[in-house]
C-alpha positions in Angstrom: -103.1 54.6 -35.9 -100.3 56.2 -33.5 -100.8 59.8 -33.0 -97.8 61.6 -33.6 -97.2 62.8 -30.4 -97.5 59.5 -28.3 -94.3 58.1 -30.7 -92.2 55.7 -28.4 -89.4 57.1 -29.6 -90.5 60.9 -29.4 -91.4 60.2 -25.8 -87.9 58.7 -25.2 -86.3 61.5 -26.6 -88.3 63.9 -24.6 -87.6 62.4 -21.1 -84.0 61.9 -22.3 -84.0 65.4 -23.2 -85.7 66.7 -19.8 -83.3 64.0 -17.9 -80.2 65.6 -19.5 -81.3 68.9 -18.7 -81.9 67.8 -14.9 -78.4 66.4 -14.8 -77.2 69.4 -15.9 -78.7 71.3 -13.7 -77.9 70.0 -10.8 -74.1 69.6 -11.8 -74.0 73.4 -12.3 -75.2 74.0 -8.9 -72.9 71.7 -7.5 -69.6 73.1 -9.3 -70.9 76.7 -8.1 -71.1 75.6 -4.7 -67.9 74.0 -4.6 -66.4 77.0 -6.1 -67.8 79.2 -3.4 -66.1 76.5 -0.9 -62.9 77.5 -2.3 -63.5 80.9 -2.4 -64.0 81.2 1.4 -61.2 78.9 2.2 -59.0 81.4 0.3 -60.5 84.3 2.1 -60.2 82.4 5.7 -56.6 82.0 4.8 -53.8 83.9 5.5 -51.2 85.2 2.7 -48.2 83.2 4.5 -50.0 80.4 5.4 -48.2 80.3 9.0 -44.7 79.6 7.2 -42.2 81.6 8.2 -40.4 83.6 5.1 -36.7 82.4 6.2 -38.0 78.5 6.3 -39.7 79.1 2.9 -36.5 80.7 1.5 -34.4 77.7 2.9 -37.2 75.3 1.0 -36.4 76.9 -2.2 -33.2 76.6 -2.3 -33.0 73.0 -1.3 -35.4 72.1 -4.1 -33.1 74.3 -6.8 -30.2 72.2 -5.2 -32.4 68.9 -6.0 -33.0 70.3 -9.5 -29.4 71.3 -10.1 -28.4 67.7 -9.1 -30.9 66.5 -11.5 -29.8 69.0 -14.1 -25.9 67.2 -13.6 -27.4 63.6 -13.5 -29.2 64.2 -17.0 -25.8 65.7 -18.7 -23.8 63.1 -17.5 -26.2 61.0 -18.8 -26.6 62.6 -22.5 -23.1 63.5 -22.7 -22.6 59.5 -22.6 -25.0 58.5 -25.5 -24.0 59.0 -29.0 -26.3 60.1 -31.5 
């Protein structure tokens, strides 16, 4: 007769739980390390990233112009479609 402590199902279940805890702890430690790395990168990087404010404004204007053009195209498509 088997003793309840050495039941194969119980042994497998216990081993699986222990393995899951080990994997979860390793993933948590890796996540915390990654977050710390990102914090260091953000603290080292200047706020401007070396970009002149005027060139950033020019880039924003170009993007805004592109968005307006896309809206015009979508409006043209929408006006041609009968609902």
